[in-house]
Each structure stands twice: as structure tokens, then as C-alpha cells.
DRENPA-3360 file (N, C-alpha, C; in nm, 2 decimals, always signed):
BEGIN
1 = XXXXXXXX = +0.08/-0.12/+0.00/+0.00/+0.00/+0.00/+0.09/+0.12/+0.00 ~ +0.03/+0.23/-0.05/+0.10/+0.36/-0.06/+0.12/+0.43/+0.08 ~ +0.23/+0.49/+0.10/+0.25/+0.56/+0.23/+0.15/+0.68/+0.23 ~ +0.11/+0.72/+0.34/+0.01/+0.83/+0.35/+0.07/+0.96/+0.31 ~ -0.01/+1.05/+0.25/+0.04/+1.18/+0.21/+0.05/+1.27/+0.33 ~ +0.16/+1.35/+0.35/+0.17/+1.44/+0.46/+0.13/+1.58/+0.42 ~ +0.03/+1.64/+0.48/-0.01/+1.78/+0.47/-0.02/+1.82/+0.32 ~ -0.07/+1.74/+0.24/-0.09/+1.77/+0.10/-0.23/+1.82/+0.08;
9 = XXXXXXXX = -0.24/+1.92/+0.00/-0.37/+1.99/-0.03/-0.41/+1.96/-0.18 ~ -0.52/+1.90/-0.20/-0.58/+1.88/-0.33/-0.70/+1.98/-0.34 ~ -0.69/+2.07/-0.43/-0.79/+2.17/-0.45/-0.84/+2.16/-0.59 ~ -0.97/+2.15/-0.61/-1.02/+2.13/-0.75/-1.06/+2.27/-0.81 ~ -1.04/+2.37/-0.73/-1.08/+2.51/-0.79/-0.96/+2.55/-0.88 ~ -0.99/+2.58/-1.00/-0.89/+2.63/-1.09/-0.84/+2.77/-1.06 ~ -0.71/+2.79/-1.07/-0.66/+2.92/-1.05/-0.68/+3.00/-1.18 ~ -0.71/+3.12/-1.17/-0.73/+3.20/-1.30/-0.61/+3.20/-1.38;
17 = XXXXXXXX = -0.62/+3.15/-1.50/-0.50/+3.14/-1.59/-0.45/+3.28/-1.63 ~ -0.54/+3.38/-1.61/-0.49/+3.52/-1.65/-0.41/+3.58/-1.54 ~ -0.40/+3.52/-1.42/-0.32/+3.58/-1.31/-0.18/+3.58/-1.35 ~ -0.11/+3.69/-1.32/+0.04/+3.70/-1.34/+0.10/+3.59/-1.25 ~ +0.22/+3.54/-1.29/+0.29/+3.44/-1.21/+0.30/+3.48/-1.06 ~ +0.33/+3.60/-1.03/+0.35/+3.64/-0.89/+0.22/+3.62/-0.82 ~ +0.10/+3.65/-0.88/-0.03/+3.64/-0.81/-0.06/+3.49/-0.80 ~ -0.03/+3.41/-0.90/-0.05/+3.26/-0.89/+0.03/+3.21/-0.78;
25 = XXXXXXXX = +0.16/+3.25/-0.77/+0.25/+3.20/-0.67/+0.19/+3.24/-0.53 ~ +0.15/+3.36/-0.51/+0.10/+3.41/-0.38/-0.02/+3.32/-0.34 ~ -0.11/+3.30/-0.44/-0.23/+3.22/-0.41/-0.20/+3.08/-0.37 ~ -0.10/+3.02/-0.44/-0.06/+2.88/-0.40/+0.00/+2.87/-0.27 ~ +0.09/+2.97/-0.24/+0.15/+2.97/-0.10/+0.05/+2.99/+0.01 ~ -0.05/+3.07/-0.02/-0.16/+3.09/+0.08/-0.23/+2.96/+0.10 ~ -0.26/+2.89/-0.01/-0.34/+2.76/+0.00/-0.26/+2.66/+0.09 ~ -0.12/+2.67/+0.07/-0.04/+2.57/+0.15/+0.00/+2.62/+0.28;
33 = XXXXXXXX = -0.05/+2.74/+0.32/-0.01/+2.81/+0.45/+0.14/+2.82/+0.46 ~ +0.20/+2.86/+0.35/+0.34/+2.88/+0.35/+0.36/+3.04/+0.35 ~ +0.42/+3.08/+0.46/+0.44/+3.22/+0.49/+0.58/+3.27/+0.47 ~ +0.59/+3.40/+0.46/+0.72/+3.46/+0.46/+0.80/+3.45/+0.33 ~ +0.73/+3.46/+0.21/+0.80/+3.46/+0.08/+0.88/+3.58/+0.07 ~ +1.01/+3.57/+0.04/+1.10/+3.68/+0.02/+1.14/+3.71/-0.12 ~ +1.11/+3.62/-0.21/+1.14/+3.64/-0.35/+1.12/+3.52/-0.43 ~ +1.12/+3.53/-0.56/+1.11/+3.41/-0.65/+1.19/+3.44/-0.78;
41 = XXXXXXXX = +1.23/+3.33/-0.85/+1.28/+3.34/-0.98/+1.25/+3.22/-1.06 ~ +1.23/+3.24/-1.19/+1.20/+3.12/-1.27/+1.32/+3.03/-1.29 ~ +1.30/+2.90/-1.29/+1.40/+2.80/-1.31/+1.39/+2.76/-1.46 ~ +1.50/+2.73/-1.52/+1.50/+2.69/-1.66/+1.51/+2.54/-1.69 ~ +1.48/+2.46/-1.59/+1.49/+2.32/-1.61/+1.35/+2.25/-1.63 ~ +1.24/+2.32/-1.64/+1.11/+2.26/-1.67/+1.10/+2.22/-1.81 ~ +1.03/+2.11/-1.84/+1.01/+2.06/-1.98/+0.92/+2.15/-2.05 ~ +0.80/+2.17/-2.00/+0.70/+2.25/-2.07/+0.62/+2.34/-1.97;
49 = XXXXXXXX = +0.65/+2.33/-1.84/+0.58/+2.41/-1.75/+0.66/+2.53/-1.70 ~ +0.60/+2.63/-1.64/+0.67/+2.74/-1.57/+0.70/+2.69/-1.43 ~ +0.83/+2.69/-1.40/+0.88/+2.64/-1.27/+0.96/+2.75/-1.20 ~ +0.92/+2.78/-1.07/+0.98/+2.89/-1.00/+1.04/+2.84/-0.87 ~ +1.15/+2.89/-0.83/+1.20/+2.87/-0.69/+1.15/+2.99/-0.61 ~ +1.09/+2.96/-0.50/+1.03/+3.07/-0.41/+1.11/+3.06/-0.28 ~ +1.18/+3.17/-0.24/+1.25/+3.17/-0.12/+1.16/+3.22/-0.01 ~ +1.16/+3.16/+0.11/+1.08/+3.20/+0.22/+1.17/+3.22/+0.34;
57 = XXXXXXXX = +1.11/+3.27/+0.45/+1.19/+3.28/+0.58/+1.24/+3.15/+0.63 ~ +1.17/+3.04/+0.60/+1.20/+2.90/+0.64/+1.28/+2.83/+0.53 ~ +1.22/+2.75/+0.45/+1.28/+2.68/+0.35/+1.23/+2.72/+0.21 ~ +1.31/+2.72/+0.11/+1.26/+2.75/-0.03/+1.16/+2.64/-0.07 ~ +1.07/+2.67/-0.16/+0.98/+2.58/-0.23/+0.99/+2.60/-0.38 ~ +0.94/+2.50/-0.45/+0.93/+2.51/-0.59/+0.78/+2.52/-0.63 ~ +0.74/+2.61/-0.72/+0.61/+2.62/-0.77/+0.61/+2.58/-0.92 ~ +0.53/+2.49/-0.96/+0.52/+2.45/-1.10/+0.38/+2.48/-1.14;
65 = XXXXXXXX = +0.38/+2.57/-1.25/+0.25/+2.61/-1.30/+0.24/+2.54/-1.44 ~ +0.13/+2.46/-1.45/+0.12/+2.37/-1.57/+0.09/+2.45/-1.70 ~ +0.15/+2.42/-1.81/+0.13/+2.48/-1.94/+0.01/+2.42/-2.00 ~ -0.04/+2.47/-2.11/-0.15/+2.42/-2.19/-0.12/+2.28/-2.24 ~ +0.01/+2.25/-2.27/+0.05/+2.12/-2.32/+0.04/+2.02/-2.21 ~ +0.09/+2.05/-2.09/+0.08/+1.96/-1.97/-0.07/+1.93/-1.94 ~ -0.15/+2.04/-1.94/-0.29/+2.02/-1.91/-0.36/+1.93/-2.02 ~ -0.32/+1.94/-2.14/-0.38/+1.86/-2.25/-0.35/+1.71/-2.24;
73 = XXXXXXXX = -0.23/+1.68/-2.19/-0.19/+1.54/-2.18/-0.23/+1.47/-2.05 ~ -0.29/+1.54/-1.96/-0.33/+1.48/-1.83/-0.46/+1.55/-1.78 ~ -0.55/+1.46/-1.74/-0.68/+1.51/-1.69/-0.65/+1.58/-1.55 ~ -0.74/+1.68/-1.52/-0.71/+1.76/-1.40/-0.69/+1.67/-1.27 ~ -0.77/+1.56/-1.26/-0.76/+1.48/-1.14/-0.63/+1.40/-1.13 ~ -0.56/+1.39/-1.24/-0.43/+1.32/-1.25/-0.31/+1.40/-1.24 ~ -0.33/+1.53/-1.25/-0.21/+1.62/-1.25/-0.15/+1.62/-1.11 ~ -0.02/+1.60/-1.10/+0.06/+1.60/-0.98/+0.05/+1.47/-0.90;
81 = XXXXXXXX = -0.03/+1.37/-0.94/-0.05/+1.25/-0.87/+0.08/+1.17/-0.86 ~ +0.15/+1.16/-0.97/+0.28/+1.09/-0.97/+0.38/+1.17/-0.88 ~ +0.38/+1.30/-0.88/+0.47/+1.38/-0.80/+0.44/+1.35/-0.65 ~ +0.32/+1.34/-0.61/+0.28/+1.30/-0.47/+0.33/+1.16/-0.44 ~ +0.30/+1.07/-0.52/+0.34/+0.93/-0.49/+0.49/+0.92/-0.48 ~ +0.57/+0.98/-0.57/+0.71/+0.97/-0.56/+0.76/+1.04/-0.44 ~ +0.71/+1.15/-0.40/+0.74/+1.22/-0.27/+0.71/+1.14/-0.15 ~ +0.59/+1.08/-0.15/+0.55/+0.99/-0.04/+0.64/+0.87/-0.02;
89 = XXXXXXXX = +0.70/+0.82/-0.13/+0.79/+0.70/-0.13/+0.93/+0.74/-0.09 ~ +0.95/+0.87/-0.07/+1.09/+0.92/-0.04/+1.18/+0.92/-0.16 ~ +1.13/+0.92/-0.28/+1.21/+0.93/-0.40/+1.21/+1.06/-0.47 ~ +1.14/+1.16/-0.41/+1.14/+1.29/-0.47/+1.09/+1.39/-0.36 ~ +1.07/+1.51/-0.40/+1.03/+1.62/-0.30/+0.89/+1.60/-0.25 ~ +0.86/+1.64/-0.13/+0.72/+1.63/-0.08/+0.64/+1.74/-0.14 ~ +0.52/+1.71/-0.17/+0.42/+1.80/-0.23/+0.34/+1.87/-0.12 ~ +0.34/+2.00/-0.12/+0.27/+2.08/-0.02/+0.13/+2.12/-0.07;
97 = XXXXXXXX = +0.12/+2.15/-0.20/-0.01/+2.19/-0.26/-0.02/+2.13/-0.40 ~ -0.14/+2.08/-0.43/-0.17/+2.03/-0.57/-0.30/+2.08/-0.61 ~ -0.31/+2.15/-0.72/-0.43/+2.20/-0.78/-0.44/+2.15/-0.92 ~ -0.55/+2.18/-0.99/-0.56/+2.15/-1.13/-0.46/+2.22/-1.22 ~ -0.41/+2.33/-1.17/-0.33/+2.42/-1.25/-0.18/+2.43/-1.21 ~ -0.15/+2.38/-1.09/-0.01/+2.40/-1.04/+0.01/+2.31/-0.92 ~ +0.14/+2.30/-0.88/+0.17/+2.24/-0.75/+0.28/+2.31/-0.68 ~ +0.30/+2.29/-0.55/+0.40/+2.35/-0.47/+0.47/+2.23/-0.40;
105 = XXXXXXXX = +0.61/+2.22/-0.42/+0.68/+2.12/-0.36/+0.80/+2.17/-0.28 ~ +0.85/+2.09/-0.20/+0.98/+2.13/-0.13/+1.09/+2.14/-0.23 ~ +1.18/+2.23/-0.20/+1.29/+2.26/-0.29/+1.40/+2.16/-0.25 ~ +1.46/+2.09/-0.35/+1.57/+2.00/-0.33/+1.69/+2.06/-0.40 ~ +1.79/+2.09/-0.32/+1.91/+2.16/-0.38/+1.99/+2.05/-0.46 ~ +2.04/+2.09/-0.57/+2.13/+2.00/-0.65/+2.14/+2.06/-0.79 ~ +2.19/+1.97/-0.87/+2.22/+2.01/-1.01/+2.12/+1.94/-1.10 ~ +2.09/+2.00/-1.22/+2.00/+1.93/-1.31/+2.08/+1.83/-1.39;
113 = XXXXXXXX = +2.03/+1.71/-1.39/+2.10/+1.60/-1.46/+2.10/+1.62/-1.61 ~ +2.21/+1.60/-1.67/+2.22/+1.62/-1.82/+2.25/+1.48/-1.89 ~ +2.23/+1.49/-2.02/+2.26/+1.36/-2.09/+2.40/+1.32/-2.08 ~ +2.49/+1.42/-2.07/+2.63/+1.39/-2.05/+2.65/+1.31/-1.91 ~ +2.58/+1.36/-1.81/+2.59/+1.29/-1.68/+2.55/+1.14/-1.69 ~ +2.45/+1.11/-1.77/+2.41/+0.98/-1.78/+2.50/+0.89/-1.85 ~ +2.59/+0.95/-1.93/+2.70/+0.87/-2.00/+2.81/+0.84/-1.91 ~ +2.82/+0.90/-1.79/+2.92/+0.88/-1.69/+2.88/+0.75/-1.61;
121 = XXXXXXXX = +2.97/+0.65/-1.62/+2.93/+0.52/-1.56/+2.90/+0.53/-1.41 ~ +2.99/+0.61/-1.34/+2.97/+0.62/-1.19/+2.84/+0.69/-1.16 ~ +2.80/+0.79/-1.23/+2.68/+0.86/-1.21/+2.56/+0.77/-1.24 ~ +2.57/+0.70/-1.36/+2.46/+0.61/-1.40/+2.44/+0.50/-1.30 ~ +2.55/+0.45/-1.24/+2.53/+0.34/-1.14/+2.48/+0.39/-1.01 ~ +2.50/+0.52/-0.98/+2.45/+0.58/-0.86/+2.29/+0.60/-0.87 ~ +2.25/+0.64/-0.99/+2.11/+0.67/-1.02/+2.03/+0.54/-1.04 ~ +2.08/+0.44/-1.10/+2.01/+0.32/-1.14/+1.92/+0.26/-1.03;
129 = XXXXXXXX = +1.97/+0.24/-0.91/+1.89/+0.18/-0.80/+1.77/+0.26/-0.77 ~ +1.78/+0.39/-0.76/+1.67/+0.48/-0.73/+1.57/+0.48/-0.84 ~ +1.62/+0.48/-0.97/+1.53/+0.48/-1.08/+1.45/+0.35/-1.08 ~ +1.52/+0.24/-1.05/+1.45/+0.11/-1.04/+1.34/+0.11/-0.93 ~ +1.37/+0.18/-0.82/+1.27/+0.19/-0.71/+1.15/+0.27/-0.76 ~ +1.18/+0.38/-0.83/+1.07/+0.47/-0.89/+0.98/+0.39/-0.98 ~ +1.04/+0.31/-1.07/+0.97/+0.24/-1.17/+0.89/+0.12/-1.11 ~ +0.93/+0.08/-0.99/+0.86/-0.03/-0.92/+0.74/+0.02/-0.84;
137 = XXXXXXXX = +0.73/+0.15/-0.83/+0.61/+0.20/-0.75/+0.48/+0.16/-0.82 ~ +0.38/+0.13/-0.75/+0.25/+0.11/-0.81/+0.20/+0.24/-0.88 ~ +0.12/+0.22/-0.98/+0.06/+0.34/-1.05/-0.05/+0.39/-0.96 ~ -0.04/+0.51/-0.92/-0.14/+0.56/-0.83/-0.27/+0.59/-0.90 ~ -0.38/+0.57/-0.83/-0.51/+0.61/-0.88/-0.52/+0.76/-0.88 ~ -0.59/+0.82/-0.97/-0.68/+0.77/-1.07/-0.61/+0.75/-1.20 ~ -0.48/+0.74/-1.21/-0.41/+0.71/-1.34/-0.45/+0.58/-1.39 ~ -0.46/+0.57/-1.53/-0.49/+0.44/-1.59/-0.38/+0.34/-1.56;
145 = XXXXXXXX = -0.42/+0.22/-1.54/-0.32/+0.11/-1.50/-0.25/+0.05/-1.62 ~ -0.24/+0.13/-1.73/-0.17/+0.09/-1.85/-0.09/+0.20/-1.90 ~ +0.01/+0.18/-1.99/+0.09/+0.29/-2.04/+0.01/+0.39/-2.12 ~ +0.03/+0.51/-2.09/-0.05/+0.62/-2.15/+0.03/+0.71/-2.24 ~ +0.15/+0.66/-2.28/+0.24/+0.74/-2.36/+0.18/+0.80/-2.48 ~ +0.11/+0.71/-2.56/+0.06/+0.76/-2.69/-0.06/+0.85/-2.67 ~ -0.14/+0.82/-2.57/-0.25/+0.91/-2.54/-0.20/+1.05/-2.51 ~ -0.10/+1.06/-2.43/-0.04/+1.19/-2.40/+0.02/+1.26/-2.52;
153 = XXXXXXXX = +0.09/+1.18/-2.60/+0.15/+1.24/-2.72/+0.04/+1.29/-2.81 ~ -0.06/+1.21/-2.84/-0.18/+1.25/-2.92/-0.24/+1.38/-2.87 ~ -0.26/+1.39/-2.73/-0.32/+1.50/-2.67/-0.24/+1.63/-2.69 ~ -0.11/+1.61/-2.68/-0.02/+1.73/-2.69/-0.02/+1.78/-2.84 ~ -0.02/+1.68/-2.93/-0.02/+1.72/-3.07/-0.15/+1.79/-3.11 ~ -0.26/+1.76/-3.05/-0.39/+1.81/-3.08/-0.42/+1.95/-3.01 ~ -0.33/+1.98/-2.91/-0.35/+2.09/-2.83/-0.32/+2.22/-2.90 ~ -0.40/+2.32/-2.87/-0.37/+2.46/-2.93/-0.28/+2.53/-2.82;
161 = XXXXXXXX = -0.22/+2.64/-2.87/-0.15/+2.73/-2.77/+0.00/+2.69/-2.77 ~ +0.05/+2.66/-2.65/+0.20/+2.64/-2.64/+0.23/+2.49/-2.66 ~ +0.15/+2.42/-2.72/+0.17/+2.27/-2.73/+0.28/+2.25/-2.84 ~ +0.32/+2.12/-2.84/+0.42/+2.08/-2.94/+0.38/+2.10/-3.08 ~ +0.47/+2.15/-3.16/+0.44/+2.17/-3.31/+0.46/+2.04/-3.38 ~ +0.35/+1.98/-3.43/+0.36/+1.85/-3.50/+0.45/+1.85/-3.61 ~ +0.48/+1.96/-3.68/+0.57/+1.96/-3.79/+0.71/+1.93/-3.75 ~ +0.74/+1.95/-3.62/+0.88/+1.91/-3.58/+0.90/+1.76/-3.58;
169 = XX = +0.80/+1.68/-3.58/+0.81/+1.54/-3.58/+0.82/+1.48/-3.72 ~ +0.81/+1.56/-3.82/+0.81/+1.51/-3.96/+0.95/+1.50/-4.02;
% end
């Protein structure tokens, strides 16, 4: 069975997409009862989402605001579910707030893994056991219990806005 989630908030109320990032961040921090924000800056390691480090008087947190592409490939009830399960298993950051539009997680200091890092045998051998543990986790509900790769790719290709440009795949 899955470990219980600690102080995680699931809110089904969508945040106004028209809010500026600072307003979205403030709203999310308030939902998570995270006080004392002293500043924020955008991180450049997100695949398709807007990701921010928010410094507070206590510990920094990460705010991930989902893009149209991310929303297209995953139903609202499924967004952030894997992040929560991985955090609860001790294989990733703890999630403080999860909504249909964003999540707030604890900040984990470190470097962004690169393709070059994975070609380094020592690094690869260090990562492999943790990656095996991650892939051995049960698929958390409400996610489908079958691979959804092609469903997600089809959804991203059909999405309007900042979604993947299908012409890049030709």
C-alpha cells in the first residue's frame, strides 16, 4: 500500500489562468499556508511548465504552473498524482499543494541531470537503483493502469497554444 500523504492539499478550484505568475504563486503559497516569501525566480529546467524557486523565511519551495500542453496530456484529477506518490515514497520532493493548475513542492538543492551525466558510468550506477525503485512503484489512482504514452502524445499534438508543433516530428 502507498504511504500516506503528509499535509498535502488537493484543491479542485482552478486558478485564474490570467493571473500573473506572482499572483498565482501568492495564491498557491496561501493555500499551502506557506508564509514569509522573500522572492522568487524562474528556473530553466522545466520541460514545458513554468517552474519557480520561491525563497521563504524558512525553506525554499518550488512552484510548478502547468502549461497548456501539460494540461492537454493529463486530466485535472491526474495532475501531480505521480509527484505526490514519488514524494511519499521518499524518492522525490514532498508536495505541499496540488491543484488542477499547479503544485508546490519542497525545494531539493542540487544540479540538473544532463545527458552527459548519464553517460558517466559512476553517475549512472548511482542513479540506477533509485530509478528502479521509482519504476517499481504502483501506478497511483486515478491514473490508468496501462501505459498512457501515446494518449499523452496525441493530446499534446492536438492541443492549441503552447503545445508541441507536430511539424517538428516530420
